[in-house]
VOGU-3710 file (C-alpha; in Angstrom, 3 decimals, decimal comma):
1> maasgragrg> -72,736/-20,569/8,149  -72,203/-20,214/11,862  -69,727/-19,027/14,420  -69,373/-21,612/17,148  -67,771/-21,937/20,569  -67,741/-18,887/22,868  -71,409/-18,629/22,143  -72,549/-17,339/25,553  -74,261/-14,017/25,951  -70,898/-12,309/25,436
11> aralwlrcdl> -70,606/-13,386/21,775  -71,558/-10,588/19,384  -71,406/-9,647/15,720  -70,914/-6,314/13,979  -72,739/-5,793/10,670  -70,850/-3,163/8,681  -72,463/-1,207/5,832  -71,593/2,462/5,241  -69,232/2,691/8,211  -66,125/1,042/6,767
21> rlddnpalra> -63,597/2,354/9,279  -62,134/1,699/12,709  -61,710/5,369/13,651  -64,695/7,176/15,182  -67,069/4,261/14,744  -69,772/4,286/17,457  -71,209/0,934/16,355  -67,796/-0,706/16,648  -67,356/0,780/20,120  -70,809/-0,387/21,230
31> asqgaesllp> -70,358/-3,917/19,869  -66,903/-4,306/21,415  -67,608/-3,150/24,948  -68,055/-6,158/27,220  -67,981/-8,685/24,388  -66,278/-12,050/24,871  -65,879/-12,321/21,116  -66,809/-10,244/18,095  -67,471/-11,272/14,499  -67,323/-8,306/12,055
41> lyifnlenfn> -69,128/-8,997/8,778  -70,029/-7,361/5,482  -72,763/-8,605/3,144  -72,905/-7,876/-0,587  -76,576/-7,835/-1,578  -76,764/-8,337/-5,354  -79,837/-6,098/-5,508  -77,510/-3,146/-4,890  -75,342/-3,607/-7,962  -76,107/-4,399/-11,627
51> tstlagarks> -79,882/-4,154/-11,260  -82,274/-1,740/-12,967  -83,841/1,243/-11,206  -85,295/4,176/-13,173  -85,227/5,095/-16,851  -82,363/2,810/-17,815  -80,235/3,493/-14,739  -78,824/0,839/-12,419  -78,177/0,709/-8,704  -74,425/0,923/-9,209
61> sarrarflle> -71,886/1,009/-11,985  -68,958/-1,404/-11,870  -66,649/1,534/-11,167  -68,555/2,483/-8,031  -68,641/-1,176/-6,989  -64,851/-1,337/-7,440  -64,434/1,536/-4,968  -66,613/-0,356/-2,483  -64,605/-3,565/-2,900  -61,377/-1,665/-2,260
71> svaclrqrle> -62,890/-0,130/0,863  -64,038/-3,483/2,227  -60,607/-5,008/1,507  -58,884/-2,175/3,382  -61,203/-2,594/6,359  -60,413/-6,305/6,499  -56,689/-5,575/6,539  -57,088/-3,066/9,352  -59,170/-5,516/11,390  -56,640/-8,292/10,836
81> rlgsglavai> -53,838/-6,057/12,150  -55,743/-6,005/15,440  -56,082/-9,786/15,502  -59,677/-9,716/14,262  -61,039/-10,254/10,761  -63,968/-9,648/8,434  -66,398/-12,279/7,217  -67,767/-11,454/3,769  -70,657/-13,098/1,941  -73,046/-12,535/-0,970
91> gppqevipgm> -76,809/-12,648/-0,543  -79,811/-10,966/1,090  -78,699/-9,858/4,579  -81,778/-11,324/6,253  -80,866/-14,742/4,878  -77,106/-14,609/5,406  -76,623/-12,872/8,760  -78,653/-15,155/11,069  -76,753/-18,197/9,833  -73,333/-16,581/10,107
101> cegcasvtvt> -74,091/-15,282/13,576  -75,498/-18,465/15,093  -74,765/-18,339/18,802  -74,288/-14,584/18,976  -76,478/-12,743/21,463  -76,640/-9,608/19,340  -75,721/-8,046/16,025  -74,827/-4,343/16,109  -75,292/-2,091/13,078  -75,032/1,605/12,300
111> qgycseehre> -78,618/2,777/11,884  -79,687/3,602/8,335  -81,263/6,915/7,478  -83,737/5,889/4,762  -86,444/3,331/4,068  -84,357/0,887/2,055  -81,939/0,545/4,977  -84,798/0,544/7,480  -86,519/-2,277/5,638  -83,271/-4,256/5,559
121> etlvakrlkt> -82,843/-3,768/9,305  -86,427/-4,866/9,983  -86,025/-8,080/7,997  -82,725/-8,944/9,690  -84,117/-8,198/13,159  -87,113/-10,440/12,500  -84,891/-13,374/11,472  -82,505/-12,838/14,387  -85,390/-12,968/16,813  -86,051/-16,549/15,774
131> ksaelvkvwg> -82,451/-17,282/16,846  -82,962/-15,584/20,235  -80,697/-12,734/19,144  -81,348/-9,032/18,742  -80,335/-6,337/16,278  -78,819/-3,352/18,093  -78,924/-0,117/16,096  -76,455/2,676/16,847  -76,492/6,181/15,372  -73,310/7,290/13,653
141> gtlympeecg> -71,911/9,037/10,608  -73,094/12,594/11,249  -71,277/15,690/12,445  -74,014/16,424/14,989  -75,593/13,562/16,929  -79,426/13,619/16,982  -79,658/14,752/20,604  -77,044/17,446/19,969  -78,120/18,935/16,630  -79,959/21,844/18,282
151> qnpestpvlf> -83,446/20,841/17,105  -85,882/17,962/16,915  -84,108/15,413/14,670  -87,454/13,922/13,648  -88,815/17,260/12,438  -85,955/19,329/11,077  -86,524/22,400/8,877  -86,530/22,038/5,085  -84,559/25,290/4,903  -80,831/24,802/5,388
161> tsfknkaegr> -80,215/28,196/6,993  -82,706/27,436/9,739  -81,117/24,031/10,360  -77,595/25,488/10,358  -78,429/28,328/12,722  -79,978/25,966/15,255  -77,134/23,461/14,964  -74,437/26,097/15,371  -76,319/28,059/18,023  -77,722/25,294/20,224
171> gqirepleap> -75,935/22,154/19,148  -72,490/20,759/19,803  -70,046/18,468/18,012  -68,639/15,572/19,985  -64,985/14,676/19,889  -64,382/11,764/17,503  -63,708/8,331/18,978  -60,179/7,051/18,520  -59,643/3,770/16,694  -59,473/0,906/19,206
181> pklpplpvlt> -55,983/-0,375/20,069  -57,400/-3,895/20,304  -60,640/-5,762/19,688  -62,363/-8,788/21,192  -61,144/-11,982/19,525  -63,053/-13,694/16,779  -65,299/-16,533/17,952  -64,229/-20,063/17,149  -65,277/-20,296/13,513  -66,907/-23,038/11,521
191> aevkdacsfl> -65,220/-23,943/8,239  -67,778/-21,881/6,308  -67,278/-18,705/8,326  -63,532/-19,224/8,265  -63,737/-19,281/4,457  -65,865/-16,130/4,579  -63,054/-14,399/6,454  -60,837/-14,721/3,365  -63,514/-14,310/0,683  -63,977/-11,131/-1,354
201> ptleqlgypa> -66,185/-11,194/-4,451  -65,056/-10,105/-7,877  -66,955/-7,582/-9,939  -68,100/-10,468/-12,142  -69,560/-12,196/-9,089  -71,507/-9,010/-8,377  -73,128/-9,342/-11,790  -71,052/-7,152/-14,108  -70,023/-8,245/-17,613  -66,328/-8,682/-18,388
211> seveeamqdd> -66,246/-5,684/-20,737  -67,518/-3,299/-18,062  -65,210/-4,810/-15,469  -62,170/-4,241/-17,656  -63,118/-0,600/-18,155  -63,906/-0,076/-14,475  -60,486/-1,310/-13,421  -58,790/1,441/-15,425  -58,501/5,029/-14,170  -59,075/7,643/-16,856
221> prgvlpfqgg> -55,933/9,849/-16,899  -58,134/12,910/-17,384  -59,778/12,410/-13,984  -59,201/14,739/-11,047  -57,844/11,934/-8,891  -57,280/8,160/-9,046  -59,707/7,355/-6,228  -58,669/4,358/-4,103  -61,210/3,003/-1,649  -60,555/2,493/2,043
231> edaarerlqk> -59,806/4,191/5,351  -56,070/4,346/4,672  -56,557/6,237/1,398  -59,093/8,562/3,043  -56,676/9,601/5,781  -53,868/10,018/3,236  -56,061/12,290/1,102  -57,037/14,392/4,125  -53,398/14,806/5,140  -52,269/15,683/1,633
241> wmfddnklkd> -54,974/18,216/0,782  -55,266/19,909/4,153  -51,704/19,854/5,481  -49,166/18,864/2,812  -50,663/20,984/0,026  -52,008/23,558/2,511  -55,271/24,026/0,596  -57,694/24,575/3,470  -56,715/28,214/3,997  -57,875/29,039/0,437
251> yfeirngmlg> -60,858/26,696/0,205  -63,561/29,359/-0,036  -61,835/30,996/-3,006  -60,981/27,795/-4,914  -64,024/25,617/-4,197  -65,804/26,341/-7,501  -63,070/24,815/-9,614  -63,676/21,917/-11,989  -60,201/20,860/-13,108  -57,426/19,271/-11,055
261> dgyssklspw> -57,236/17,656/-7,644  -56,723/20,705/-5,440  -59,868/22,842/-5,721  -61,686/20,782/-3,088  -60,891/18,050/-0,601  -62,442/15,275/-2,759  -63,260/13,432/0,459  -66,883/12,767/-0,466  -66,407/9,235/-1,893  -64,799/8,122/1,372
271> lalgcisprr> -67,437/9,910/3,446  -70,183/8,141/1,512  -68,896/4,697/2,526  -67,875/5,784/5,996  -64,151/5,306/5,358  -63,711/8,578/7,226  -66,099/10,358/9,584  -67,217/13,989/9,395  -66,154/14,451/13,017  -62,609/13,362/12,158
281> iwkeakryei> -62,490/15,922/9,332  -63,815/18,577/11,721  -61,188/17,651/14,304  -58,383/17,813/11,742  -59,621/21,202/10,515  -59,457/22,488/14,083  -55,935/21,092/14,425  -55,003/22,864/11,189  -56,281/26,175/12,554  -54,188/25,794/15,693
291> errienksty> -50,988/24,522/14,099  -51,034/26,915/11,127  -52,474/29,798/13,121  -55,051/30,332/10,414  -58,752/30,669/11,151  -60,698/32,274/8,316  -63,753/31,900/6,125  -62,130/29,024/4,265  -61,438/26,942/7,369  -65,031/27,559/8,466
301> wlifeltwrd> -66,426/26,698/5,048  -65,233/23,107/5,144  -67,272/22,577/8,327  -70,138/24,516/6,748  -70,196/21,910/3,966  -70,229/19,072/6,487  -73,232/20,777/8,093  -74,953/20,685/4,679  -74,336/16,948/4,640  -75,980/16,618/8,070
311> ffiymansqg> -78,899/18,738/6,858  -79,736/16,283/4,087  -79,468/13,314/6,457  -81,841/14,865/8,961  -84,140/16,114/6,191  -84,385/12,560/4,834  -84,993/11,292/8,340  -87,809/13,826/8,785  -89,410/13,825/5,318  -89,174/10,109/4,622
321> dkifipggvt> -89,947/8,963/1,092  -91,049/12,425/-0,014  -87,512/13,014/-1,290  -87,902/10,091/-3,717  -91,382/10,564/-5,177  -92,251/12,663/-8,268  -93,875/15,533/-6,376  -91,206/15,752/-3,708  -91,866/17,415/-0,362  -94,403/19,832/-1,845
331> gdktpwrgsk> -96,455/17,107/-3,567  -96,507/18,934/-6,917  -98,404/16,925/-9,561  -97,327/18,818/-12,679  -96,292/16,264/-15,349  -92,830/16,141/-16,853  -92,643/16,525/-20,635  -88,990/15,988/-21,515  -88,381/13,145/-23,962  -86,398/9,956/-23,575
341> dklerwkegt> -84,042/11,175/-26,306  -83,250/14,325/-24,317  -82,481/12,247/-21,241  -80,171/9,939/-23,178  -78,285/12,824/-24,773  -77,862/14,389/-21,348  -76,505/11,119/-19,957  -74,048/10,688/-22,820  -72,891/14,309/-22,836  -74,154/15,031/-26,355
351> tgdplvdanm> -76,610/17,875/-25,708  -74,523/20,452/-27,589  -74,046/22,521/-24,430  -70,263/22,467/-23,758  -70,411/22,838/-19,966  -73,098/20,201/-19,552  -71,488/17,763/-21,974  -68,021/18,058/-20,441  -69,346/17,386/-16,950  -71,491/14,441/-18,010
361> relkatgfms> -68,560/12,849/-19,813  -66,376/13,302/-16,762  -69,011/11,582/-14,624  -69,305/8,601/-16,939  -65,533/8,197/-17,313  -64,492/8,702/-13,688  -67,469/8,562/-11,299  -66,843/12,123/-10,142  -68,089/15,611/-10,931  -67,449/18,964/-9,271
371> nrgrqnvasf> -70,021/20,740/-7,151  -70,279/23,480/-9,777  -70,837/20,920/-12,495  -73,565/19,099/-10,585  -75,588/22,249/-10,099  -75,428/23,096/-13,786  -76,212/19,688/-15,252  -79,150/19,228/-12,871  -80,623/22,608/-13,713  -80,177/21,901/-17,434
381> lifdlgvdwr> -81,960/18,539/-17,261  -84,834/19,895/-15,206  -85,446/23,357/-16,621  -83,956/23,317/-20,121  -84,932/19,772/-21,077  -87,982/19,336/-18,840  -87,014/15,790/-17,841  -88,221/14,182/-14,596  -85,669/15,046/-11,931  -85,755/11,489/-10,549
391> ygaahfeehl> -84,161/10,173/-13,729  -81,209/12,471/-13,181  -80,955/11,386/-9,549  -81,000/7,719/-10,576  -78,235/8,301/-13,133  -76,109/10,012/-10,482  -76,779/7,110/-8,122  -75,454/4,673/-10,680  -72,222/6,494/-11,425  -71,138/8,730/-8,547
401> ldydpcanwg> -68,425/7,269/-6,354  -69,689/9,534/-3,576  -73,320/8,469/-3,857  -75,384/8,417/-0,697  -79,173/8,620/-0,832  -79,700/11,590/1,471  -77,404/14,073/-0,258  -78,084/12,813/-3,774  -81,862/12,664/-3,693  -82,122/15,611/-1,322
411> nwvaaagltg> -80,136/17,783/-3,693  -82,113/16,675/-6,736  -85,536/17,200/-5,183  -84,386/20,657/-4,057  -82,967/21,455/-7,505  -86,371/20,623/-8,980  -87,975/23,188/-6,674  -89,941/20,535/-4,780  -88,931/21,338/-1,198  -90,612/24,737/-1,005
421> qrvnkfntkk> -87,382/26,670/-1,404  -86,621/29,170/-4,158  -86,094/27,633/-7,582  -82,751/28,285/-9,261  -82,284/27,953/-13,002  -78,633/28,127/-14,039  -77,602/29,894/-17,216  -74,988/27,404/-18,407  -73,451/29,795/-20,918  -72,883/32,438/-18,256
431> qlsdydpqre> -71,633/29,796/-15,841  -69,130/28,644/-18,465  -67,849/32,190/-18,897  -67,670/32,753/-15,146  -66,047/29,493/-14,081  -64,193/28,286/-17,168  -63,373/31,515/-19,044  -60,358/30,035/-20,867  -62,331/26,861/-21,696  -59,649/24,743/-20,045
441> yvnhwlkggv> -62,166/22,392/-18,492  -64,402/21,871/-21,516  -61,348/21,493/-23,753  -60,051/18,861/-21,373  -63,165/16,732/-21,786  -64,468/17,649/-25,235  -61,141/17,683/-27,103  -61,623/21,094/-28,611  -63,913/22,873/-26,195  -67,213/22,437/-28,055
451> asnetpvqgs> -69,387/19,511/-28,912  -69,119/20,697/-32,505  -70,504/17,511/-34,019  -73,600/17,548/-31,871  -76,817/19,285/-32,835  -77,859/21,220/-29,747  -80,768/19,526/-28,076  -83,808/21,769/-28,087  -84,930/23,021/-24,716  -88,475/23,294/-23,572
461> kgekasgrgd> -89,193/26,909/-24,431  -92,898/27,366/-24,727  -93,439/24,194/-22,719  -92,219/25,910/-19,566  -89,827/23,016/-19,221  -90,709/21,177/-16,050  -93,754/23,306/-15,406  -92,448/24,159/-11,948  -92,073/27,794/-11,010  -90,673/30,363/-13,395
471> gkgngsrasr> -87,171/28,922/-13,467  -85,686/32,293/-12,709  -82,266/32,803/-11,222  -78,709/32,817/-12,495  -77,302/30,189/-10,196  -75,892/32,699/-7,764  -77,587/30,948/-4,880  -76,146/27,478/-5,111  -77,966/24,357/-4,010  -75,608/22,066/-2,123
481> wgrsekgqgg> -74,440/19,379/-4,503  -72,197/16,562/-3,100  -69,394/19,037/-2,920  -66,268/17,123/-2,103  -66,826/17,698/1,577  -70,133/15,952/1,490  -70,788/12,374/0,865  -73,782/11,550/-1,069  -76,135/7,263/1,887  -81,994/4,306/0,389
491> kgksqgkggg> -84,539/6,106/0,908  -86,758/7,898/3,317  -89,020/6,095/5,731  -91,940/3,670/5,686  -93,304/2,952/2,221  -92,083/4,094/-1,170  -88,813/3,252/-2,753  -87,398/1,244/0,083  -90,290/-1,206/-0,015  -90,205/-1,414/-3,792
501> ytqkrsfygg> -93,141/-0,631/-6,053  -93,909/-0,432/-9,732  -94,994/2,827/-11,280  -95,769/3,692/-14,872  -94,783/7,201/-15,865  -94,307/8,699/-19,306  -91,400/10,869/-20,328  -94,092/12,861/-22,138  -96,441/13,566/-19,256  -98,861/10,786/-20,120
511> daeeigetiq> -99,717/11,774/-23,678  -97,231/9,428/-25,322  -96,433/5,755/-24,941  -95,837/4,971/-21,311  -92,813/3,125/-19,993  -92,790/0,890/-16,938  -90,346/1,545/-14,135  -89,757/-0,690/-11,150  -88,629/1,400/-8,208  -86,594/-0,620/-5,746
521> ga> -84,837/2,200/-3,950  -82,139/4,461/-5,219
//
């Protein structure tokens, strides 16, 4: 494939990944300025879909892939309204992009945060060099830019409070960039690239069986929201929740809900794919404060959550692959002793614990789970069942619509007590009484409020569960799970998951039959 004509040094391409928007897109701005022509493109790499990762998990469920397809389709429509377009193809980016961008002087991309993205960028840059073109990487997608986050972005603290205090005290948030009123024209296209500008793969073409596709195309009526991918839907959701329903003023008080669409913004799926930027949310929150004459803890707390999202991005940038390996940041080598059966019952929502089971069933059916739910199910897997935290992170990666590697794996490694912070073990029975006292949520998902037909899975009493810390705490100090204000983008830097390696690790700490796991990134 190749774009032809207008080749000159003013012909450029824009490689879109997790920045599927026109508004506040620094890479789009950089690629457009001074360009004679611009070819936007999106590449579906089959390795990122129906392929195995850890302990039976996959890179992505069909439901999450559907949300991505909707987002790409929306972006194409928005580009076409400006007289541009979007070329779409399937294959390894390093093989597809150089051919599609023949004659372009440069390809601009939003810089990835973790090793899987870094490796992808390296391979593409190497191939482009043989075509006398360069890969231009632009930072974007954070609330605070690296040079304005109030600290060294390559060596940020592993404690959130320290990061937050420096960001708020020394840093600054830039005004978001407005969507461009016009774009450089497309180059003169070959027949192949012209076809790519109207091509969008089906879920079957991404490797999913027909039965899963049929299920993924249906929205469970019990879900909090029928999530529709794309920048248009993201802006509509922001307007509805913040202004039309006037929820921002009460956010701090309602944020621990689990049922219904109003307890949080639910913007995290769109943030994860870059359909909306954190700076745009910040700007709209400031507009809300001015127009409604309300500035309180709730209006601050939305921005506080966006700062948590930045924290995990900069932590991943600083710690590299430590957030993906068994011992985490601390390098703990204590073996995990939870069984495969316990993991499977946790995944299916058949542990016998009502709060855990209800949340896990919601995740599987809809691709979403509340912040409160995520904290509880993670604690239960790690401390009550003693299962390797990475297997929980991989399961979340497969199913969560709002998956991004930094927030997902950063939260899980912290929940396991492997970042050096205090360990929190949640008492799920107390949490159920505190946050679902009338059992409305568990009734909603368990059809009766209890998993009455399930024999409660035995915890790891006497085994000390994960063997990490004393597991004390009642959950009062919450770890930051992909609360709806935080997207979840994989993986660290240099070696490790991004490069792909095979590791054998037993569910039983090495005493039982080992299982092989190929780690390709999460």
